[in-house]
MIROKE-332144 format. One record per residue (C-alpha): residue number from 1; residue in three letters; chain; z, x, y. Coordinates in nm, 3 decimals. Example, Ala and Ser with C-alpha at 12.3 -4.5 7.8 and 13.67 -1.06 7.14 Angstrom:
<rs>
1,ala,A,0.780,1.230,-0.450
2,ser,A,0.714,1.367,-0.106
</rs>
This chain:
<rs>
1,met,A,2.930,-0.335,-4.868
2,glu,A,3.086,-0.025,-4.716
3,thr,A,2.766,0.169,-4.786
4,asn,A,2.556,-0.105,-4.624
5,ala,A,2.784,-0.106,-4.320
6,lys,A,2.750,0.271,-4.278
7,glu,A,2.372,0.253,-4.311
8,leu,A,2.358,-0.031,-4.060
9,val,A,2.574,0.154,-3.807
10,ala,A,2.366,0.472,-3.852
11,ala,A,2.043,0.277,-3.799
12,leu,A,2.182,0.109,-3.488
13,glu,A,2.297,0.440,-3.344
14,gly,A,1.956,0.593,-3.417
15,leu,A,1.774,0.313,-3.233
16,glu,A,2.020,0.333,-2.945
17,arg,A,1.963,0.708,-2.915
18,glu,A,1.586,0.717,-2.967
19,lys,A,1.478,0.396,-2.794
20,asn,A,1.758,0.373,-2.537
21,ile,A,1.840,0.020,-2.657
22,lys,A,2.199,-0.102,-2.663
23,arg,A,2.354,-0.178,-3.004
24,asp,A,2.444,-0.537,-2.905
25,asp,A,2.082,-0.602,-2.801
26,ile,A,1.956,-0.476,-3.137
27,leu,A,2.204,-0.690,-3.330
28,lys,A,2.105,-0.996,-3.126
29,thr,A,1.739,-0.920,-3.196
30,ile,A,1.798,-0.887,-3.571
31,glu,A,1.995,-1.211,-3.576
32,asp,A,1.714,-1.391,-3.389
33,ala,A,1.462,-1.245,-3.634
34,leu,A,1.663,-1.377,-3.928
35,val,A,1.680,-1.720,-3.768
36,ser,A,1.300,-1.720,-3.719
37,ala,A,1.243,-1.621,-4.082
38,leu,A,1.483,-1.889,-4.213
39,arg,A,1.310,-2.156,-4.006
40,lys,A,0.991,-2.080,-4.200
41,asn,A,1.166,-2.222,-4.508
42,leu,A,1.383,-2.490,-4.353
43,gly,A,1.161,-2.620,-4.073
44,lys,A,1.084,-2.539,-3.709
45,thr,A,1.347,-2.777,-3.569
46,ala,A,1.630,-2.666,-3.799
47,gln,A,1.950,-2.559,-3.623
48,ile,A,2.033,-2.219,-3.769
49,ser,A,2.284,-1.955,-3.665
50,ala,A,2.308,-1.601,-3.798
51,lys,A,2.580,-1.341,-3.754
52,ile,A,2.592,-0.976,-3.864
53,asp,A,2.928,-0.808,-3.926
54,val,A,2.892,-0.440,-3.833
55,asn,A,3.219,-0.348,-4.008
56,thr,A,3.118,-0.482,-4.347
57,gly,A,2.739,-0.487,-4.316
58,ser,A,2.733,-0.851,-4.432
59,val,A,2.504,-1.119,-4.291
60,gln,A,2.619,-1.480,-4.260
61,ala,A,2.368,-1.758,-4.190
62,leu,A,2.451,-2.126,-4.140
63,his,A,2.234,-2.435,-4.136
64,val,A,2.393,-2.673,-3.886
65,leu,A,2.343,-3.048,-3.959
66,asn,A,2.455,-3.353,-3.761
67,val,A,2.616,-3.633,-3.962
68,val,A,2.438,-3.968,-3.910
69,glu,A,2.415,-4.308,-4.079
70,val,A,2.038,-4.299,-4.124
71,val,A,1.854,-3.967,-4.142
72,ala,A,1.553,-3.950,-3.908
73,asn,A,1.504,-3.572,-3.915
74,pro,A,1.614,-3.402,-4.241
75,glu,A,1.588,-3.059,-4.076
76,met,A,1.863,-3.143,-3.826
77,glu,A,2.053,-3.436,-3.980
78,ile,A,2.247,-3.526,-4.295
79,ser,A,2.354,-3.868,-4.414
80,leu,A,2.722,-3.963,-4.416
81,glu,A,2.710,-4.006,-4.795
82,asp,A,2.577,-3.654,-4.854
83,ala,A,2.811,-3.509,-4.591
84,lys,A,3.115,-3.645,-4.777
85,lys,A,3.006,-3.454,-5.085
86,glu,A,3.053,-3.132,-4.887
87,lys,A,3.338,-3.249,-4.666
88,lys,A,3.555,-3.538,-4.786
89,asn,A,3.677,-3.657,-4.445
90,ala,A,3.335,-3.630,-4.279
91,lys,A,3.238,-3.906,-4.035
92,val,A,2.939,-3.993,-3.819
93,gly,A,2.907,-3.749,-3.528
94,asp,A,3.056,-3.456,-3.717
95,val,A,2.872,-3.131,-3.776
96,ile,A,2.823,-2.979,-4.121
97,ser,A,2.761,-2.605,-4.141
98,arg,A,2.588,-2.526,-4.466
99,pro,A,2.590,-2.155,-4.569
100,leu,A,2.250,-2.005,-4.650
101,gln,A,2.174,-1.735,-4.904
102,val,A,2.015,-1.459,-4.693
103,thr,A,1.947,-1.248,-5.002
104,asp,A,1.719,-1.522,-5.135
105,phe,A,1.454,-1.458,-4.870
106,ser,A,1.103,-1.456,-4.999
107,arg,A,0.886,-1.153,-4.939
108,ile,A,0.693,-1.340,-4.670
109,ala,A,1.010,-1.448,-4.491
110,ala,A,1.137,-1.091,-4.490
111,gln,A,0.805,-0.971,-4.347
112,ile,A,0.827,-1.230,-4.069
113,ala,A,1.176,-1.109,-3.986
114,lys,A,1.046,-0.753,-3.970
115,gln,A,0.757,-0.846,-3.739
116,val,A,0.980,-1.042,-3.503
117,leu,A,1.225,-0.753,-3.495
118,ile,A,0.948,-0.506,-3.406
119,gln,A,0.821,-0.734,-3.128
120,lys,A,1.170,-0.785,-2.990
121,val,A,1.246,-0.411,-2.994
122,arg,A,0.920,-0.342,-2.812
123,gly,A,1.005,-0.610,-2.559
124,ile,A,1.347,-0.455,-2.497
125,glu,A,1.182,-0.113,-2.467
126,arg,A,0.940,-0.248,-2.205
127,asp,A,1.226,-0.401,-2.006
128,asn,A,1.418,-0.074,-2.020
129,phe,A,1.115,0.128,-1.906
130,tyr,A,1.063,-0.111,-1.614
131,lys,A,1.429,-0.087,-1.511
132,glu,A,1.414,0.292,-1.536
133,tyr,A,1.090,0.352,-1.343
134,lys,A,1.093,0.072,-1.084
135,pro,A,1.370,0.236,-0.873
136,arg,A,1.175,0.565,-0.893
137,glu,A,0.883,0.443,-0.681
138,gly,A,0.811,0.716,-0.428
139,glu,A,0.942,0.994,-0.654
140,val,A,0.725,1.294,-0.740
141,val,A,0.689,1.350,-1.115
142,met,A,0.515,1.600,-1.344
143,gly,A,0.302,1.489,-1.634
144,thr,A,0.029,1.595,-1.875
145,val,A,-0.327,1.468,-1.860
146,arg,A,-0.364,1.279,-2.188
147,arg,A,-0.710,1.123,-2.168
148,met,A,-0.971,0.968,-1.941
149,ser,A,-1.029,0.594,-1.905
150,asp,A,-1.363,0.564,-1.727
151,arg,A,-1.285,0.749,-1.401
152,asp,A,-0.910,0.682,-1.423
153,ile,A,-0.668,0.930,-1.579
154,ile,A,-0.392,0.854,-1.829
155,val,A,-0.091,1.080,-1.768
156,asp,A,0.187,1.133,-2.023
157,leu,A,0.527,1.131,-1.849
158,gly,A,0.717,1.184,-2.175
159,lys,A,0.861,0.837,-2.234
160,ile,A,0.567,0.639,-2.102
161,glu,A,0.200,0.677,-2.016
162,ala,A,0.112,0.632,-1.648
163,ile,A,-0.221,0.563,-1.478
164,leu,A,-0.373,0.777,-1.202
165,pro,A,-0.646,0.544,-1.068
166,tyr,A,-0.967,0.693,-0.932
167,cys,A,-0.886,0.554,-0.585
168,glu,A,-0.561,0.758,-0.581
169,gln,A,-0.714,1.089,-0.690
170,ile,A,-0.818,1.382,-0.472
171,arg,A,-1.193,1.345,-0.502
172,lys,A,-1.288,1.710,-0.523
173,glu,A,-1.036,1.783,-0.800
174,arg,A,-1.135,1.799,-1.167
175,tyr,A,-0.881,1.718,-1.436
176,val,A,-0.879,1.854,-1.793
177,asn,A,-0.701,1.712,-2.098
178,gly,A,-0.369,1.889,-2.153
179,ser,A,-0.337,2.020,-1.797
180,arg,A,-0.018,1.965,-1.598
181,ile,A,-0.038,1.737,-1.295
182,lys,A,0.201,1.648,-1.013
183,ala,A,0.187,1.303,-0.851
184,val,A,0.403,1.042,-0.683
185,ile,A,0.496,0.713,-0.849
186,ala,A,0.310,0.473,-0.620
187,lys,A,0.387,0.143,-0.793
188,val,A,0.556,0.007,-1.106
189,leu,A,0.446,-0.340,-1.218
190,ser,A,0.545,-0.559,-1.510
191,gln,A,0.285,-0.765,-1.695
192,pro,A,0.366,-1.088,-1.501
193,glu,A,0.359,-0.902,-1.168
194,leu,A,0.020,-0.750,-1.250
195,ala,A,-0.119,-1.085,-1.358
196,ala,A,-0.008,-1.237,-1.024
197,val,A,-0.207,-0.980,-0.819
198,thr,A,-0.483,-1.145,-0.614
199,ala,A,-0.798,-1.010,-0.450
200,asp,A,-0.628,-1.033,-0.109
201,asp,A,-0.443,-0.708,-0.183
202,ala,A,-0.721,-0.448,-0.213
203,val,A,-0.498,-0.164,-0.339
204,leu,A,-0.319,-0.366,-0.608
205,ser,A,-0.652,-0.518,-0.714
206,arg,A,-0.783,-0.167,-0.786
207,tyr,A,-0.462,-0.094,-0.978
208,lys,A,-0.514,-0.410,-1.182
209,ser,A,-0.870,-0.307,-1.270
210,ala,A,-0.750,0.039,-1.375
211,ala,A,-0.479,-0.111,-1.601
212,phe,A,-0.733,-0.347,-1.760
213,arg,A,-0.972,-0.060,-1.833
214,met,A,-0.695,0.152,-1.985
215,asp,A,-0.581,-0.096,-2.251
216,lys,A,-0.668,-0.463,-2.255
217,gly,A,-0.390,-0.534,-2.507
218,gln,A,-0.108,-0.348,-2.332
219,arg,A,0.179,-0.562,-2.208
220,gly,A,0.330,-0.325,-1.952
221,pro,A,0.514,-0.201,-1.770
222,tyr,A,0.243,-0.022,-1.575
223,val,A,0.329,0.295,-1.384
224,phe,A,0.066,0.385,-1.123
225,leu,A,0.055,0.738,-0.982
226,ser,A,-0.107,0.876,-0.668
227,arg,A,-0.211,1.212,-0.534
228,gly,A,-0.412,1.067,-0.247
229,asn,A,-0.166,0.856,-0.049
230,gly,A,0.054,0.960,0.241
231,arg,A,0.376,0.922,0.043
232,phe,A,0.278,1.208,-0.190
233,leu,A,0.219,1.440,0.107
234,glu,A,0.549,1.330,0.263
235,glu,A,0.740,1.410,-0.056
236,leu,A,0.577,1.756,-0.070
237,phe,A,0.694,1.820,0.286
238,lys,A,1.048,1.716,0.189
239,val,A,1.046,1.973,-0.091
240,glu,A,0.916,2.258,0.128
241,val,A,1.091,2.172,0.458
242,pro,A,1.470,2.126,0.417
243,glu,A,1.503,2.014,0.781
244,ile,A,1.323,1.689,0.692
245,asn,A,1.582,1.598,0.425
246,glu,A,1.857,1.694,0.669
247,gly,A,1.716,1.451,0.926
248,ile,A,1.654,1.714,1.192
249,val,A,1.276,1.681,1.167
250,glu,A,1.123,1.337,1.111
251,ile,A,0.779,1.246,0.979
252,lys,A,0.670,0.947,1.186
253,lys,A,0.340,0.871,1.015
254,ile,A,0.077,1.025,0.786
255,glu,A,-0.295,0.951,0.762
256,arg,A,-0.512,1.122,0.500
257,asp,A,-0.868,1.168,0.389
258,ala,A,-0.743,1.299,0.055
259,gly,A,-0.862,1.649,-0.031
260,phe,A,-1.025,1.710,0.307
261,arg,A,-0.797,1.643,0.604
262,ala,A,-0.460,1.494,0.689
263,lys,A,-0.275,1.428,1.013
264,val,A,0.103,1.429,1.012
265,leu,A,0.296,1.297,1.314
266,val,A,0.630,1.479,1.346
267,ser,A,0.924,1.481,1.584
268,ser,A,1.264,1.650,1.615
269,ile,A,1.601,1.509,1.714
270,asp,A,1.700,1.855,1.844
271,ser,A,1.509,1.969,2.153
272,lys,A,1.570,2.331,2.051
273,ile,A,1.381,2.291,1.724
274,asp,A,1.001,2.285,1.725
275,pro,A,0.898,2.030,1.456
276,ile,A,0.551,2.182,1.410
277,gly,A,0.678,2.539,1.377
278,thr,A,0.946,2.422,1.134
279,cys,A,0.688,2.254,0.908
280,val,A,0.452,2.553,0.923
281,gly,A,0.725,2.801,0.830
282,met,A,0.736,3.176,0.877
283,arg,A,0.380,3.311,0.859
284,gly,A,0.267,2.970,0.739
285,ile,A,0.441,2.997,0.400
286,arg,A,0.557,2.632,0.393
287,ile,A,0.232,2.467,0.495
288,arg,A,0.029,2.692,0.263
289,ala,A,0.237,2.587,-0.038
290,ile,A,0.161,2.223,0.041
291,gln,A,-0.210,2.290,0.098
292,asn,A,-0.235,2.476,-0.233
293,glu,A,-0.096,2.173,-0.415
294,leu,A,-0.358,1.956,-0.239
295,ser,A,-0.655,2.179,-0.328
296,gly,A,-0.678,2.330,0.020
297,glu,A,-0.658,2.005,0.218
298,arg,A,-0.656,2.071,0.594
299,ile,A,-0.330,1.949,0.754
300,asp,A,-0.301,1.885,1.129
301,leu,A,0.059,1.866,1.250
302,ile,A,0.084,1.638,1.556
303,asn,A,0.378,1.648,1.797
304,tyr,A,0.505,1.296,1.867
305,ser,A,0.543,1.181,2.228
306,ala,A,0.665,0.852,2.373
307,asp,A,0.403,0.892,2.648
308,val,A,0.083,0.724,2.527
309,ser,A,-0.161,0.960,2.702
310,thr,A,0.017,1.268,2.568
311,leu,A,0.028,1.124,2.216
312,leu,A,-0.344,1.041,2.220
313,met,A,-0.436,1.390,2.344
314,asn,A,-0.214,1.550,2.077
315,ala,A,-0.368,1.331,1.805
316,ile,A,-0.715,1.490,1.826
317,ala,A,-0.580,1.837,1.742
318,pro,A,-0.710,2.100,1.680
319,ala,A,-0.936,1.998,1.972
320,lys,A,-0.801,2.040,2.326
321,ala,A,-0.818,1.739,2.557
322,asn,A,-0.841,1.737,2.937
323,phe,A,-0.717,1.385,3.000
324,val,A,-0.722,1.026,2.871
325,gln,A,-0.881,0.720,3.028
326,ile,A,-0.700,0.401,2.920
327,val,A,-0.972,0.136,2.893
328,ser,A,-0.744,-0.150,2.783
329,leu,A,-0.371,-0.123,2.728
330,lys,A,-0.361,-0.470,2.571
331,glu,A,-0.643,-0.403,2.323
332,lys,A,-0.533,-0.040,2.279
333,lys,A,-0.867,0.117,2.374
334,ala,A,-0.899,0.461,2.530
335,val,A,-1.151,0.737,2.596
336,ile,A,-1.043,1.100,2.556
337,ile,A,-1.225,1.352,2.777
338,val,A,-1.261,1.703,2.634
339,pro,A,-1.438,2.024,2.744
340,asp,A,-1.800,2.050,2.632
341,asp,A,-1.720,2.318,2.373
342,gln,A,-1.446,2.098,2.217
343,leu,A,-1.654,1.784,2.161
344,ala,A,-1.772,1.869,1.807
345,ile,A,-1.417,1.969,1.704
346,ala,A,-1.270,1.651,1.851
347,ile,A,-1.518,1.431,1.665
348,gly,A,-1.505,1.626,1.338
349,lys,A,-1.742,1.614,1.044
350,asp,A,-1.868,1.257,0.991
351,trp,A,-1.628,1.146,1.271
352,gln,A,-1.337,1.239,1.045
353,asn,A,-1.105,1.384,1.312
354,ile,A,-1.134,1.104,1.564
355,arg,A,-1.115,0.841,1.286
356,leu,A,-0.789,0.982,1.151
357,ala,A,-0.653,1.012,1.506
358,ser,A,-0.730,0.644,1.566
359,arg,A,-0.552,0.542,1.246
360,leu,A,-0.255,0.766,1.323
361,thr,A,-0.199,0.626,1.674
362,gly,A,-0.318,0.270,1.615
363,trp,A,-0.558,0.300,1.910
364,asp,A,-0.935,0.248,1.922
365,leu,A,-1.036,0.593,2.043
366,asp,A,-1.363,0.728,2.178
367,val,A,-1.423,1.086,2.284
368,lys,A,-1.656,1.222,2.552
369,ser,A,-1.726,1.566,2.692
370,glu,A,-1.698,1.654,3.063
371,ser,A,-2.076,1.662,3.101
372,gln,A,-2.113,1.323,2.927
373,lys,A,-1.851,1.179,3.161
374,ala,A,-2.027,1.327,3.466
375,thr,A,-2.364,1.189,3.350
376,ala,A,-2.216,0.845,3.291
377,glu,A,-2.051,0.845,3.635
378,lys,A,-2.378,0.957,3.799
379,gln,A,-2.573,0.679,3.627
380,ala,A,-2.311,0.423,3.729
381,thr,A,-2.326,0.546,4.091
382,gln,A,-2.705,0.532,4.096
383,ser,A,-2.699,0.180,3.953
384,ile,A,-2.455,0.061,4.222
385,gln,A,-2.651,0.226,4.502
386,ser,A,-2.975,0.076,4.369
387,val,A,-2.828,-0.274,4.386
388,leu,A,-2.688,-0.216,4.735
389,ala,A,-3.019,-0.069,4.861
390,ser,A,-3.198,-0.391,4.757
391,ile,A,-2.987,-0.587,5.008
392,glu,A,-3.162,-0.653,5.341
393,gly,A,-3.041,-0.414,5.610
394,val,A,-2.917,-0.148,5.362
395,gly,A,-3.108,0.176,5.313
396,pro,A,-3.046,0.455,5.058
397,lys,A,-2.814,0.652,5.287
398,thr,A,-2.623,0.340,5.393
399,ala,A,-2.592,0.239,5.025
400,glu,A,-2.433,0.576,4.949
401,leu,A,-2.186,0.534,5.237
402,leu,A,-2.095,0.181,5.128
403,gln,A,-2.046,0.289,4.767
404,lys,A,-1.813,0.571,4.872
405,ala,A,-1.618,0.325,5.091
406,gly,A,-1.558,0.099,4.789
407,phe,A,-1.821,-0.169,4.853
408,thr,A,-1.980,-0.165,4.509
409,thr,A,-2.111,-0.524,4.482
410,ala,A,-2.299,-0.775,4.697
411,glu,A,-2.003,-1.015,4.664
412,lys,A,-1.769,-0.766,4.832
413,leu,A,-2.011,-0.724,5.122
414,ala,A,-2.066,-1.100,5.159
415,asn,A,-1.691,-1.168,5.187
416,val,A,-1.598,-0.885,5.425
417,glu,A,-1.538,-0.925,5.800
418,val,A,-1.768,-0.753,6.050
419,glu,A,-1.476,-0.561,6.201
420,his,A,-1.379,-0.425,5.860
421,leu,A,-1.733,-0.320,5.772
422,cys,A,-1.763,-0.139,6.105
423,thr,A,-1.496,0.106,5.989
424,val,A,-1.757,0.264,5.762
425,gln,A,-1.905,0.570,5.930
426,gly,A,-2.252,0.508,6.081
427,ile,A,-2.233,0.126,6.074
428,gly,A,-2.213,-0.068,6.402
429,asp,A,-2.152,-0.435,6.482
430,lys,A,-2.514,-0.545,6.461
431,thr,A,-2.580,-0.348,6.142
432,ala,A,-2.262,-0.484,5.986
433,ala,A,-2.357,-0.842,6.065
434,lys,A,-2.707,-0.787,5.929
435,ile,A,-2.568,-0.635,5.606
436,ile,A,-2.327,-0.926,5.553
437,glu,A,-2.604,-1.177,5.612
438,gly,A,-2.834,-0.983,5.377
439,ala,A,-2.563,-0.978,5.107
440,lys,A,-2.523,-1.356,5.126
441,lys,A,-2.898,-1.400,5.103
442,tyr,A,-2.912,-1.163,4.803
443,ile,A,-2.642,-1.362,4.621
444,ala,A,-2.817,-1.691,4.688
445,glu,A,-3.150,-1.557,4.561
446,his,A,-3.003,-1.414,4.244
447,gln,A,-2.784,-1.715,4.166
448,glu,A,-3.069,-1.970,4.184
449,pro,A,-3.258,-1.840,3.876
450,ala,A,-2.934,-1.832,3.679
451,glu,A,-2.855,-2.191,3.778
452,glu,A,-3.208,-2.301,3.684
453,val,A,-3.174,-2.142,3.339
454,ala,A,-2.837,-2.316,3.288
455,asp,A,-2.990,-2.652,3.391
456,asp,A,-3.281,-2.601,3.150
457,asn,A,-3.046,-2.523,2.863
458,gln,A,-2.839,-2.833,2.941
459,gln,A,-3.150,-3.054,2.943
460,glu,A,-3.260,-2.909,2.606
461,asn,A,-2.920,-2.983,2.456
462,asn,A,-2.931,-3.340,2.585
</rs>
């Protein structure tokens, strides 16, 4: 018995050390496995308890039976007559615990116990891996490329294999089996959590597809890595720029087109410290180290500003902006005006720069050059003057004067007083009256066709 006890303790310690599973959990698992194996012989509903004594190495198993007058279920009940044979003072309602010979297991029963034990140990291992890696979401780890699963990559982290989905890779990178790779833990999901993922979440849906392709029989947990999201870039900055960890420099937001360009919005709590210069480092040593890790990805550092116009102009860096026209503050729409030679830079290849700037600021941005703005303004002026010149009593020169004075529509002219219109240079009382009358006539003529069309549509609907 002493030898068995020593062997048992050594085996438990080995499992605890190698699999990181507590001794009590292993003992409970073995006891449950023994109960499952015994039920194969005694019946599925049999009440069985098993206990392992670590000190002696002995195993005690009991078949618990309820004492009844008439036996309905022999697996759980014993008659009063039979109970008295084992316990003289037994009465109805008592419980009889009948010892079982564990050593008399059949080969099949022992195999069942072994299989249940293996499954339970694996289940405990999965739970432990989940508990270990779930709090590490957002942490940068190093691993080894183990194999390819379609376009996804399986990365060996030592204790567990992680998945680097295709959507989280840097597209221009090529990965080779056995090579070392650095990535951030983007998400850790258990089997039930993965099964609950719906198509509404586009990112997690792609993760789910990657996990399914990797191993249809795997039961989790699933560790998903990323080299393409903003969190990975943020963690690289934290490693290279100590001021970020110290809280002096703050990263407000990151937007990436992984492998090609990234925009990082930074600010500083100390007015004496330049956040951009701090992140760049002396002679660019800090930013270059980060770019090298990202296969030469271009990184634009953007200085944060509480002023919207300043922020929007900063966001299109490296292009220089002249000013910003806010089209709609409510809908967050704006047009950024840049010098003619900065237009291509501001837009970027395939609209990449302005697209990232829009995502970074949360504004719907458009960009125009000075010449485009001037052309648009000229066309708008000509359009206004053309409408005004079609009013009776208004010639081309008068239309230009009216437009400069702020009378840009026929409605404004129709509702103005003669005295007010006379303040425009070159317009007298008679001319003013004629223009007002002409504006009213113009409105009446142009409203009639519109009303006729509305009436026709109403008749068709009826």
